[in-house]
Backbone as a chain_set.jsonl record, in Angstrom:
{"seq": "XXXXXXXXXXXXXXXXXXXXXXXXXXXXXXXXXXXXXXXXXXXXXXXXXXXXXXXXXXXXXXXXXXXXXXXXXXXXXXXXXXXXXXXXXXXXXXXXXXXXXXXXXXXXXXXXXXXXXXXXXXXXXXXXXXXXXXXXXXXXXXXXXXXXXXXXXXXXXXXXXXXXXXXXXXXXXXXXXXXXXXXXXXXXXXXXXXXXXXXXXXXX", "coords": {"N": [[1.426, 12.499, -35.98], [-1.146, 11.385, -33.915], [-1.31, 11.573, -30.397], [-1.954, 8.94, -28.073], [-5.05, 9.02, -26.51], [-5.526, 9.889, -23.155], [-7.467, 8.598, -20.594], [-10.936, 9.605, -20.47], [-13.044, 11.628, -22.579], [-15.08, 14.653, -22.136], [-18.29, 13.766, -20.833], [-20.966, 12.753, -22.881], [-24.19, 14.316, -23.054], [-27.46, 13.049, -22.238], [-26.257, 13.237, -18.855], [-25.112, 10.598, -16.663], [-26.961, 9.639, -13.744], [-26.47, 9.975, -10.286], [-25.096, 9.871, -6.973], [-22.441, 9.245, -6.943], [-21.169, 10.422, -9.053], [-19.037, 12.968, -10.425], [-19.652, 16.164, -11.242], [-17.944, 18.02, -12.405], [-15.981, 16.441, -13.607], [-17.575, 15.043, -15.406], [-18.246, 17.09, -17.101], [-15.779, 18.093, -18.036], [-14.17, 15.929, -18.656], [-12.371, 12.884, -17.81], [-9.283, 12.205, -16.882], [-7.831, 10.69, -15.144], [-5.816, 8.087, -13.592], [-7.51, 5.597, -13.281], [-9.634, 2.683, -12.893], [-11.926, 1.733, -15.504], [-14.529, 1.419, -14.524], [-14.674, 3.319, -12.573], [-14.683, 5.747, -13.784], [-15.4, 9.174, -13.988], [-16.304, 9.238, -11.398], [-16.462, 10.564, -8.04], [-13.691, 11.162, -5.809], [-14.262, 10.436, -3.186], [-16.377, 8.647, -3.541], [-15.148, 6.564, -4.931], [-13.267, 5.661, -3.04], [-15.024, 4.827, -1.015], [-16.277, 2.697, -2.284], [-14.125, 0.951, -2.7], [-13.57, 0.372, -0.06], [-15.447, -1.532, 0.552], [-14.479, -3.93, -0.331], [-11.944, -4.414, 0.644], [-8.871, -6.165, 1.303], [-7.723, -8.092, 4.141], [-5.211, -7.361, 4.798], [-2.655, -5.274, 6.228], [-0.193, -2.738, 5.737], [2.943, -1.266, 6.69], [5.181, 1.512, 7.046], [8.297, 2.635, 8.067], [9.135, 5.928, 8.632], [11.55, 7.672, 9.025], [13.474, 9.096, 7.728], [12.376, 10.551, 5.665], [11.698, 8.954, 3.347], [11.697, 8.452, -0.116], [10.511, 6.291, -1.286], [8.094, 5.663, -0.163], [5.788, 6.521, -1.466], [5.706, 4.763, -3.662], [5.211, 2.347, -2.355], [2.697, 2.854, -1.259], [1.225, 3.111, -3.604], [1.369, 0.484, -4.607], [0.028, -0.795, -2.548], [-2.515, 0.197, -2.954], [-3.074, -1.01, -5.401], [-3.335, -3.667, -4.637], [-5.383, -3.408, -2.948], [-5.228, -3.125, -0.075], [-6.193, -3.022, 3.389], [-5.321, -0.95, 5.098], [-2.747, 1.546, 5.361], [0.088, 2.205, 7.259], [1.955, 4.849, 8.558], [4.901, 5.314, 10.161], [6.504, 7.466, 12.308], [7.739, 10.4, 10.834], [5.085, 12.422, 9.707], [4.825, 13.716, 7.285], [5.362, 12.995, 3.891], [6.773, 12.244, 0.655], [4.529, 12.408, -1.821], [4.549, 11.989, -4.518], [5.334, 9.586, -5.849], [3.162, 8.012, -5.299], [1.221, 8.59, -7.094], [-1.271, 9.852, -6.747], [-2.8, 7.836, -5.602], [-2.968, 7.642, -2.896], [-5.182, 9.023, -2.076], [-7.266, 7.288, -2.18], [-6.866, 5.523, -0.181], [-6.761, 4.151, 3.193], [-5.011, 5.782, 5.413], [-2.93, 5.739, 8.183], [-1.343, 7.423, 10.8], [1.482, 7.095, 12.995], [3.348, 8.172, 15.704], [5.462, 6.921, 17.04], [7.258, 3.762, 17.369], [6.365, 2.226, 19.501], [3.79, 3.25, 19.906], [2.613, 2.447, 17.521], [2.85, -0.356, 17.832], [1.15, -0.816, 20.013], [-1.282, -0.124, 18.908], [-1.559, -2.184, 17.017], [-1.719, -4.322, 18.719], [-4.191, -3.902, 19.92], [-5.697, -4.307, 17.68], [-5.39, -6.962, 17.319], [-3.439, -8.0, 15.607], [-0.741, -9.447, 13.841], [2.623, -8.419, 13.824], [4.782, -8.331, 11.219], [7.998, -8.119, 10.299], [9.821, -6.993, 7.489], [12.809, -7.61, 6.157], [16.289, -7.93, 5.265], [18.101, -9.365, 7.417], [20.189, -10.734, 10.022], [18.965, -13.796, 11.207], [16.501, -13.642, 10.042], [13.694, -15.235, 8.479], [13.089, -17.168, 5.518], [11.044, -15.941, 2.894], [9.763, -17.683, 1.112], [9.365, -19.897, 2.653], [7.581, -19.23, 4.554], [4.456, -18.758, 6.114], [2.346, -16.165, 5.773], [0.395, -14.523, 8.103], [-3.192, -14.123, 7.989], [-4.317, -11.966, 9.381], [-2.256, -9.782, 9.509], [0.383, -7.315, 9.667], [2.56, -6.038, 7.421], [5.745, -4.825, 7.725], [7.906, -2.29, 6.602], [11.168, -0.902, 6.211], [13.233, 2.079, 5.855], [14.782, 2.995, 2.714], [17.991, 1.784, 2.417], [18.903, 2.193, 5.384], [17.091, 0.321, 6.366], [14.924, -1.543, 8.568], [14.288, -0.191, 11.827], [16.081, -0.968, 14.885], [14.425, -1.124, 17.069], [11.95, -1.718, 15.909], [12.518, -4.227, 14.817], [12.838, -5.72, 17.15], [10.316, -5.509, 18.164], [8.633, -6.788, 16.361], [6.913, -9.872, 15.606], [8.09, -11.745, 14.017], [10.804, -11.766, 11.648], [11.062, -11.464, 8.203], [12.653, -12.403, 5.191], [13.244, -11.666, 1.716], [14.317, -13.932, -0.572], [17.335, -13.696, -2.471], [19.403, -13.762, -5.445], [21.402, -12.566, -6.822], [24.108, -10.151, -7.119], [23.711, -7.862, -5.639], [23.056, -6.396, -2.395], [20.463, -5.966, -1.51], [17.035, -5.594, -2.635], [15.232, -2.79, -3.985], [13.207, -1.069, -1.615], [10.587, -0.45, -2.282], [10.079, -2.266, -4.337], [10.424, -4.652, -2.92], [8.277, -4.471, -1.134], [6.093, -4.701, -2.872], [6.459, -7.336, -3.798], [6.176, -8.806, -1.409], [3.554, -8.149, -0.622], [2.111, -9.307, -2.716], [2.704, -12.022, -2.378], [1.478, -12.443, 0.102], [-1.146, -12.068, -0.762], [-1.427, -14.219, -2.542], [-1.267, -16.386, -0.73], [-3.395, -15.949, 1.062], [-5.698, -15.083, -0.25], [-5.908, -15.527, -3.165], [-5.191, -18.309, -3.569], [-7.005, -19.461, -1.926], [-9.443, -19.328, -3.029]], "CA": [[0.805, 11.347, -35.337], [-1.913, 11.748, -32.724], [-0.978, 10.843, -29.185], [-3.05, 8.155, -27.518], [-5.81, 9.781, -25.53], [-5.511, 9.369, -21.793], [-8.753, 8.774, -19.929], [-12.136, 9.785, -21.284], [-13.4, 13.027, -22.828], [-16.336, 15.042, -21.473], [-19.37, 12.792, -21.033], [-22.099, 13.3, -23.635], [-25.446, 14.415, -22.321], [-27.688, 13.297, -20.809], [-25.285, 12.675, -17.937], [-25.619, 9.578, -15.734], [-27.449, 10.193, -12.484], [-26.025, 9.244, -9.101], [-24.25, 10.658, -6.084], [-21.034, 8.901, -7.148], [-20.601, 11.145, -10.19], [-18.47, 14.293, -10.235], [-20.141, 16.97, -12.372], [-16.807, 18.666, -13.074], [-15.37, 15.433, -14.473], [-18.521, 14.785, -16.491], [-18.216, 18.23, -18.015], [-14.454, 18.358, -18.602], [-13.455, 14.701, -18.972], [-11.697, 12.217, -16.694], [-7.98, 11.73, -17.338], [-7.143, 10.051, -14.02], [-5.395, 6.696, -13.727], [-8.455, 4.765, -12.532], [-10.341, 1.677, -13.688], [-13.052, 2.288, -16.258], [-15.755, 1.444, -13.705], [-14.654, 4.496, -11.706], [-14.625, 6.976, -14.57], [-16.327, 10.263, -13.641], [-16.701, 9.147, -9.995], [-15.729, 11.39, -7.097], [-12.683, 10.446, -5.02], [-14.938, 9.872, -2.024], [-17.181, 7.502, -3.973], [-14.222, 5.486, -5.263], [-12.743, 5.131, -1.782], [-16.108, 4.118, -0.324], [-16.502, 1.432, -2.987], [-12.983, 0.089, -2.392], [-13.685, -0.051, 1.338], [-16.35, -2.683, 0.631], [-13.808, -5.164, -0.753], [-10.552, -4.424, 1.075], [-8.323, -7.375, 1.907], [-7.45, -7.883, 5.57], [-3.8, -7.012, 4.96], [-2.171, -3.93, 6.494], [1.238, -2.552, 5.545], [3.459, -0.131, 7.447], [6.477, 2.009, 6.61], [8.982, 3.535, 8.987], [9.474, 7.151, 7.9], [12.435, 8.487, 9.862], [14.373, 9.881, 6.874], [11.629, 11.076, 4.519], [12.004, 8.036, 2.261], [10.926, 8.712, -1.331], [9.865, 5.054, -1.729], [6.791, 5.475, 0.472], [4.758, 6.667, -2.493], [5.658, 3.518, -4.437], [4.565, 1.334, -1.528], [1.273, 3.202, -1.183], [0.612, 2.788, -4.903], [1.214, -0.973, -4.657], [-1.022, -1.135, -1.584], [-3.779, 0.482, -3.629], [-3.284, -2.03, -6.443], [-3.76, -4.897, -3.972], [-6.54, -3.011, -2.124], [-5.026, -3.455, 1.334], [-7.15, -2.329, 4.252], [-4.767, 0.289, 5.638], [-1.315, 1.798, 5.298], [0.518, 2.906, 8.465], [3.2, 5.596, 8.451], [5.479, 5.421, 11.507], [7.528, 8.497, 12.319], [7.325, 11.665, 10.241], [3.801, 12.349, 9.015], [4.967, 14.232, 5.922], [6.123, 12.145, 2.98], [6.675, 12.639, -0.753], [3.41, 11.669, -2.412], [4.658, 11.927, -5.979], [5.366, 8.201, -6.307], [1.863, 7.375, -5.077], [0.367, 8.882, -8.257], [-2.555, 10.232, -6.132], [-3.539, 6.68, -5.078], [-3.155, 7.809, -1.461], [-6.525, 9.563, -1.855], [-8.216, 6.178, -2.109], [-6.403, 4.602, 0.848], [-6.89, 4.477, 4.613], [-3.648, 5.996, 5.886], [-2.916, 5.99, 9.625], [-0.028, 7.858, 11.254], [1.911, 6.78, 14.356], [4.562, 8.924, 15.998], [6.533, 6.057, 17.539], [7.095, 2.316, 17.197], [5.557, 1.726, 20.612], [2.404, 3.627, 19.623], [2.2, 1.543, 16.444], [2.722, -1.701, 18.391], [-0.048, -0.84, 20.853], [-2.415, -0.118, 17.981], [-1.661, -3.524, 16.448], [-2.172, -5.21, 19.792], [-5.633, -3.699, 20.027], [-6.278, -4.863, 16.449], [-5.098, -8.39, 17.3], [-2.769, -8.174, 14.319], [0.662, -9.827, 13.993], [3.595, -7.548, 13.168], [5.78, -9.089, 10.464], [9.028, -7.235, 9.764], [10.373, -7.435, 6.207], [14.164, -7.064, 6.019], [17.361, -8.928, 5.184], [18.956, -9.233, 8.601], [20.505, -12.026, 10.634], [17.85, -14.411, 11.914], [15.263, -13.555, 9.261], [13.29, -16.485, 7.817], [12.865, -16.979, 4.081], [9.646, -15.706, 2.538], [9.199, -18.867, 0.453], [9.089, -20.914, 3.665], [6.813, -18.567, 5.604], [3.036, -18.485, 5.918], [2.023, -14.845, 6.3], [-0.942, -14.594, 8.701], [-4.246, -13.319, 7.361], [-4.37, -10.705, 10.128], [-0.894, -9.342, 9.759], [0.823, -6.05, 9.105], [3.911, -6.185, 6.908], [6.422, -3.562, 8.017], [9.081, -2.038, 5.771], [12.009, 0.187, 6.687], [13.663, 3.034, 4.849], [15.783, 2.54, 1.758], [19.331, 1.956, 2.975], [19.032, 1.742, 6.779], [16.19, -0.787, 6.676], [14.084, -1.385, 9.756], [14.957, 0.196, 13.07], [16.282, -2.054, 15.843], [13.227, -1.185, 17.907], [10.903, -2.431, 15.163], [12.914, -5.63, 14.717], [12.577, -6.346, 18.44], [8.872, -5.471, 18.397], [7.956, -7.711, 15.44], [6.817, -11.28, 16.013], [9.115, -12.425, 13.243], [11.355, -10.995, 10.543], [11.056, -12.278, 6.985], [13.49, -11.874, 4.111], [12.997, -12.132, 0.351], [15.54, -14.556, -1.074], [17.929, -13.072, -3.648], [20.403, -14.644, -6.047], [22.378, -11.779, -7.566], [25.241, -9.601, -6.384], [23.343, -6.743, -4.777], [22.705, -6.809, -1.042], [19.016, -5.932, -1.3], [16.242, -4.955, -3.678], [14.579, -1.55, -3.576], [12.152, -1.36, -0.647], [9.297, -0.417, -2.968], [9.961, -3.555, -5.027], [10.249, -5.669, -1.875], [6.914, -4.368, -0.618], [5.191, -5.265, -3.874], [6.618, -8.79, -3.783], [5.613, -9.337, -0.156], [2.093, -8.013, -0.663], [1.543, -10.286, -3.647], [2.806, -13.342, -1.742], [0.379, -12.496, 1.076], [-2.376, -12.219, -1.534], [-1.457, -15.609, -3.017], [-1.489, -17.302, 0.387], [-4.613, -15.706, 1.827], [-6.86, -14.732, -1.075], [-5.963, -16.178, -4.485], [-5.177, -19.766, -3.481], [-8.109, -19.933, -1.082], [-10.713, -19.21, -3.759]], "C": [[0.083, 11.811, -34.068], [-1.468, 10.914, -31.536], [-2.199, 10.095, -28.686], [-3.744, 8.952, -26.424], [-5.789, 9.088, -24.178], [-6.862, 9.627, -21.154], [-9.898, 8.922, -20.918], [-12.455, 11.262, -21.447], [-14.644, 13.415, -22.033], [-17.458, 14.074, -21.82], [-20.507, 13.428, -21.831], [-23.361, 13.353, -22.785], [-26.501, 13.571, -22.995], [-26.656, 12.593, -19.933], [-25.913, 11.581, -17.081], [-25.997, 10.226, -14.408], [-26.98, 9.334, -11.319], [-25.091, 10.095, -8.28], [-22.767, 10.371, -6.298], [-20.367, 9.749, -8.225], [-20.159, 12.556, -9.826], [-18.851, 15.144, -11.45], [-19.001, 17.661, -13.115], [-16.115, 17.706, -14.027], [-16.285, 15.108, -15.651], [-18.428, 15.882, -17.545], [-16.886, 18.369, -18.747], [-13.673, 17.115, -19.018], [-12.701, 14.164, -17.764], [-10.404, 11.588, -17.198], [-7.174, 11.077, -16.208], [-6.775, 8.606, -14.343], [-6.283, 5.818, -12.841], [-9.078, 3.736, -13.474], [-11.538, 2.318, -14.386], [-14.333, 2.372, -15.431], [-15.836, 2.682, -12.825], [-14.569, 5.815, -12.475], [-15.762, 7.916, -14.172], [-16.815, 10.184, -12.189], [-15.899, 10.136, -9.16], [-14.706, 10.524, -6.366], [-13.348, 9.739, -3.846], [-15.735, 8.621, -2.381], [-16.29, 6.305, -4.309], [-13.696, 4.835, -3.988], [-13.804, 4.326, -1.04], [-16.369, 2.769, -0.976], [-15.361, 0.456, -2.713], [-13.06, -0.451, -0.969], [-14.565, -1.294, 1.5], [-15.628, -4.004, 0.363], [-12.34, -5.216, -0.339], [-10.137, -5.818, 1.554], [-8.017, -7.073, 3.374], [-6.008, -7.461, 5.831], [-3.599, -5.537, 5.308], [-0.68, -3.888, 6.163], [1.668, -1.309, 6.307], [4.848, 0.227, 6.945], [7.054, 2.9, 7.693], [9.498, 4.735, 8.2], [10.318, 8.073, 8.771], [13.28, 9.426, 9.012], [13.689, 10.411, 5.621], [11.915, 10.263, 3.256], [11.086, 8.278, 1.059], [10.182, 7.48, -1.829], [8.474, 4.852, -1.129], [5.673, 5.577, -0.552], [4.593, 5.41, -3.328], [4.939, 2.429, -3.658], [3.07, 1.595, -1.42], [0.563, 2.859, -2.49], [0.391, 1.284, -5.047], [0.107, -1.419, -3.709], [-2.4, -0.858, -2.167], [-4.091, -0.59, -4.661], [-3.792, -3.334, -5.848], [-4.901, -4.649, -2.984], [-6.39, -3.437, -0.666], [-5.92, -2.562, 2.196], [-6.622, -1.0, 4.773], [-3.26, 0.327, 5.459], [-0.944, 2.631, 6.524], [1.86, 3.581, 8.214], [3.707, 5.822, 9.877], [6.618, 6.438, 11.475], [6.993, 9.797, 11.759], [6.017, 11.507, 9.476], [3.916, 12.804, 7.566], [5.81, 13.276, 5.091], [5.849, 12.573, 1.537], [5.631, 11.78, -1.454], [3.506, 11.487, -3.929], [4.597, 10.492, -6.503], [4.044, 7.476, -6.142], [0.906, 7.61, -6.243], [-1.085, 9.1, -7.83], [-3.371, 9.051, -5.608], [-3.759, 6.79, -3.569], [-4.544, 8.35, -1.131], [-7.564, 8.465, -1.658], [-7.895, 5.202, -0.989], [-6.751, 5.089, 2.246], [-5.47, 4.572, 5.17], [-3.681, 6.461, 7.341], [-1.499, 6.333, 10.055], [0.23, 7.47, 12.709], [3.238, 7.503, 14.597], [5.734, 8.028, 16.375], [6.226, 4.59, 17.245], [6.193, 1.763, 18.294], [4.073, 2.067, 20.412], [1.815, 2.718, 18.546], [1.943, 0.141, 16.99], [1.469, -1.832, 19.247], [-1.3, -0.872, 19.979], [-2.633, -1.521, 17.404], [-2.113, -4.547, 17.486], [-3.682, -5.116, 19.955], [-6.364, -4.294, 18.821], [-6.13, -6.381, 16.369], [-4.442, -8.773, 15.974], [-1.287, -8.456, 14.543], [1.563, -8.899, 13.187], [4.679, -8.402, 12.532], [6.757, -8.104, 9.838], [9.592, -7.83, 8.476], [11.743, -6.792, 6.023], [15.159, -8.206, 5.907], [18.319, -8.668, 6.339], [19.21, -10.633, 9.157], [19.304, -12.544, 11.427], [16.528, -14.352, 11.17], [14.972, -14.889, 8.586], [12.958, -16.18, 6.362], [11.378, -16.857, 3.778], [9.007, -16.951, 1.93], [8.819, -19.958, 1.441], [8.187, -20.385, 4.785], [5.352, -18.412, 5.202], [2.738, -17.143, 6.578], [0.598, -14.868, 6.83], [-1.941, -13.695, 7.995], [-4.367, -11.965, 8.046], [-2.955, -10.289, 10.505], [-0.694, -7.939, 9.211], [2.271, -6.254, 8.685], [4.607, -4.835, 7.033], [7.718, -3.452, 7.221], [9.849, -0.834, 6.311], [12.367, 1.131, 5.562], [14.681, 2.432, 3.908], [17.169, 2.815, 2.332], [19.421, 1.439, 4.397], [18.149, 0.561, 7.127], [15.362, -0.489, 7.912], [14.907, -0.983, 10.976], [15.105, -1.023, 13.974], [15.047, -2.233, 16.717], [12.12, -1.959, 17.202], [11.246, -3.911, 15.047], [12.624, -6.378, 16.012], [11.082, -6.422, 18.737], [8.131, -6.515, 17.573], [7.95, -9.14, 15.975], [7.796, -12.143, 15.252], [9.604, -11.48, 12.156], [11.523, -11.922, 9.351], [11.897, -11.598, 5.921], [13.071, -12.449, 2.776], [14.313, -12.675, -0.191], [16.019, -13.86, -2.352], [19.09, -13.917, -4.156], [21.45, -13.892, -6.873], [23.461, -11.229, -6.666], [24.863, -8.474, -5.436], [22.869, -7.235, -3.417], [21.194, -6.869, -0.855], [18.317, -5.315, -2.495], [15.65, -3.664, -3.109], [13.396, -1.865, -2.669], [10.765, -1.303, -1.274], [9.031, -1.713, -3.721], [9.681, -4.664, -4.02], [8.824, -5.657, -1.334], [5.909, -4.968, -1.591], [5.239, -6.78, -3.899], [5.92, -9.383, -2.568], [4.092, -9.259, -0.144], [1.47, -9.049, -1.59], [1.614, -11.698, -3.075], [1.705, -13.492, -0.692], [-0.942, -12.742, 0.352], [-2.517, -13.649, -2.058], [-1.869, -16.552, -1.891], [-2.884, -17.165, 1.017], [-5.863, -15.392, 1.005], [-6.928, -15.576, -2.354], [-6.051, -17.694, -4.387], [-6.324, -20.325, -2.646], [-9.451, -19.858, -1.806], [-11.129, -20.572, -4.311]], "O": [[0.647, 12.543, -33.255], [-1.272, 9.704, -31.649], [-3.332, 10.548, -28.849], [-3.098, 9.489, -25.525], [-6.003, 7.881, -24.067], [-7.352, 10.756, -21.171], [-9.838, 8.433, -22.046], [-12.171, 12.062, -20.555], [-15.204, 12.578, -21.324], [-17.567, 13.617, -22.958], [-20.963, 14.521, -21.495], [-23.561, 12.52, -21.901], [-26.453, 13.388, -24.212], [-26.233, 11.478, -20.24], [-27.111, 11.625, -16.801], [-25.417, 11.235, -14.007], [-27.082, 8.108, -11.363], [-24.376, 10.942, -8.815], [-21.92, 11.162, -5.882], [-19.14, 9.795, -8.306], [-20.804, 13.246, -9.037], [-18.412, 14.863, -12.565], [-19.085, 17.864, -14.326], [-15.708, 18.094, -15.122], [-15.812, 14.92, -16.772], [-18.523, 15.613, -18.742], [-16.853, 18.718, -19.927], [-12.629, 17.227, -19.66], [-12.428, 14.896, -16.814], [-10.431, 10.554, -17.866], [-5.957, 10.935, -16.322], [-7.344, 7.988, -15.243], [-5.855, 5.356, -11.784], [-9.053, 3.898, -14.694], [-12.088, 3.315, -13.918], [-15.132, 3.29, -15.615], [-16.917, 3.064, -12.378], [-14.403, 6.877, -11.875], [-16.916, 7.51, -14.039], [-17.659, 10.985, -11.787], [-14.783, 10.504, -9.529], [-14.841, 9.301, -6.313], [-13.037, 8.586, -3.546], [-15.765, 7.655, -1.618], [-16.64, 5.165, -4.006], [-13.68, 3.61, -3.869], [-13.511, 3.261, -0.497], [-16.654, 1.795, -0.28], [-15.6, -0.735, -2.516], [-12.667, -1.587, -0.704], [-14.435, -2.024, 2.483], [-16.095, -5.067, 0.772], [-11.568, -5.985, -0.911], [-10.938, -6.553, 2.132], [-8.053, -5.915, 3.79], [-5.632, -7.228, 6.98], [-4.273, -4.661, 4.764], [0.014, -4.895, 6.295], [0.865, -0.407, 6.544], [5.597, -0.632, 6.479], [6.385, 3.811, 8.18], [10.217, 4.573, 7.213], [9.855, 9.129, 9.201], [13.758, 10.445, 9.51], [14.353, 10.688, 4.622], [12.32, 10.81, 2.23], [9.863, 8.305, 1.193], [9.315, 7.593, -2.696], [7.75, 3.951, -1.553], [4.716, 4.804, -0.509], [3.473, 5.03, -3.668], [4.15, 1.673, -4.225], [2.267, 0.664, -1.483], [-0.568, 2.373, -2.48], [-0.647, 0.852, -5.549], [-0.665, -2.322, -4.033], [-3.347, -1.598, -1.903], [-5.235, -1.029, -4.784], [-4.588, -4.034, -6.474], [-5.331, -5.559, -2.275], [-7.299, -4.034, -0.088], [-6.341, -1.486, 1.772], [-7.373, -0.031, 4.881], [-2.59, -0.705, 5.413], [-1.583, 3.646, 6.801], [2.793, 2.953, 7.713], [3.029, 6.442, 10.696], [7.575, 6.29, 10.715], [5.92, 10.253, 12.153], [5.858, 10.573, 8.691], [3.177, 12.323, 6.708], [6.853, 12.805, 5.543], [4.823, 13.185, 1.243], [5.825, 10.581, -1.654], [2.622, 10.887, -4.539], [3.898, 10.21, -7.476], [3.819, 6.442, -6.771], [-0.102, 6.916, -6.371], [-2.011, 8.598, -8.467], [-4.52, 9.236, -5.206], [-4.63, 6.116, -3.018], [-5.032, 8.154, -0.018], [-8.609, 8.685, -1.045], [-8.558, 4.174, -0.849], [-7.003, 6.274, 2.463], [-4.809, 3.554, 5.374], [-4.355, 7.431, 7.689], [-0.556, 5.618, 9.716], [-0.673, 7.506, 13.545], [4.142, 7.439, 13.764], [6.88, 8.345, 16.06], [5.097, 4.227, 16.918], [5.343, 0.914, 18.025], [3.203, 1.253, 20.719], [0.669, 2.278, 18.645], [0.937, -0.483, 16.652], [0.798, -2.863, 19.203], [-2.263, -1.573, 20.289], [-3.769, -1.987, 17.317], [-2.804, -5.513, 17.163], [-4.365, -6.129, 20.109], [-7.509, -4.73, 18.933], [-6.674, -7.016, 15.466], [-4.838, -9.736, 15.317], [-0.643, -7.781, 15.347], [1.301, -8.626, 12.016], [5.407, -9.112, 13.225], [6.386, -7.34, 8.947], [9.812, -9.038, 8.391], [11.845, -5.592, 5.767], [14.91, -9.311, 6.391], [19.232, -7.849, 6.236], [18.525, -11.591, 8.799], [18.708, -11.814, 12.219], [15.54, -14.941, 11.609], [15.892, -15.593, 8.169], [12.587, -15.055, 6.025], [10.558, -17.583, 4.339], [7.842, -17.245, 2.199], [8.037, -20.849, 1.109], [8.05, -21.016, 5.833], [5.047, -17.987, 4.088], [2.862, -17.0, 7.794], [-0.325, -15.2, 6.086], [-1.584, -12.64, 7.47], [-4.503, -10.937, 7.382], [-2.523, -10.423, 11.65], [-1.484, -7.443, 8.407], [3.115, -6.606, 9.51], [4.125, -3.828, 6.516], [8.518, -4.387, 7.17], [9.257, 0.126, 6.804], [11.864, 1.001, 4.446], [15.367, 1.47, 4.256], [17.482, 3.95, 2.691], [19.958, 0.354, 4.618], [18.429, -0.143, 8.097], [15.128, 0.67, 8.257], [16.061, -1.383, 11.131], [14.355, -1.991, 13.851], [14.673, -3.355, 17.06], [11.429, -2.766, 17.825], [10.364, -4.761, 15.165], [12.211, -7.538, 15.981], [10.635, -7.299, 19.476], [7.125, -7.065, 18.019], [8.856, -9.557, 16.696], [8.281, -13.151, 15.767], [8.921, -10.525, 11.788], [12.057, -13.025, 9.475], [11.861, -10.378, 5.766], [12.598, -13.583, 2.702], [15.308, -11.953, -0.257], [15.215, -13.483, -3.204], [19.687, -14.688, -3.406], [22.281, -14.507, -7.54], [23.712, -11.761, -5.585], [25.623, -8.162, -4.518], [22.349, -8.344, -3.292], [20.694, -7.723, -0.123], [18.935, -4.595, -3.279], [15.583, -3.482, -1.893], [12.66, -2.819, -2.919], [9.863, -2.024, -0.848], [7.903, -2.205, -3.746], [8.813, -5.509, -4.237], [8.235, -6.712, -1.102], [4.98, -5.664, -1.18], [4.206, -7.441, -4.006], [5.163, -10.347, -2.686], [3.42, -10.193, 0.293], [0.417, -9.607, -1.282], [0.69, -12.489, -3.262], [1.071, -14.543, -0.603], [-1.763, -13.539, 0.808], [-3.606, -14.221, -2.019], [-2.724, -17.417, -2.082], [-3.475, -18.154, 1.451], [-6.974, -15.435, 1.533], [-7.922, -16.265, -2.585], [-6.891, -18.308, -5.046], [-6.579, -21.529, -2.663], [-10.477, -20.272, -1.265], [-12.172, -20.683, -4.956]]}, "num_chains": 1, "name": "protein.A"}
């Protein structure tokens, strides 16, 4: 049985003309996980095209313990075409879970929470912490601001105390099972989609 072909084979000649096309991909085929409209395009061209239609949402991840879930969050951020992803703490992170989607994203590093907070102040953007902690408000009852940054902590420890005190509010995703919390990568995907519903999908 033949396996299903991934991507597209080498492009038949004559090749399409345009600066967006990658001659190596045209010659050898494009097996990347990208939309068909981006087949044979360079990484730079894809990112530039996405930049034209980014949503106003930003997301941030505290990276104090080299959390392996960061890649999952970056991949979800790409799927929802958020404007920027902020990494707070260690600059190095495991990109495997991102499935190379980080190449198409605007990723900004901050060494400390205070540096991150100052950046958001200059951006006039509200910091919304996402965690199940005492005093958190329920996501279903919360309007996420259009100019907000949703901040996620590491798997296990959650958000730092400093970030919780810095955020304008802390929001929790309601749960109904026996586990204390859902995986942070899952939580980020849920929160991003709710923001999209409130600020993009329902406003069309």
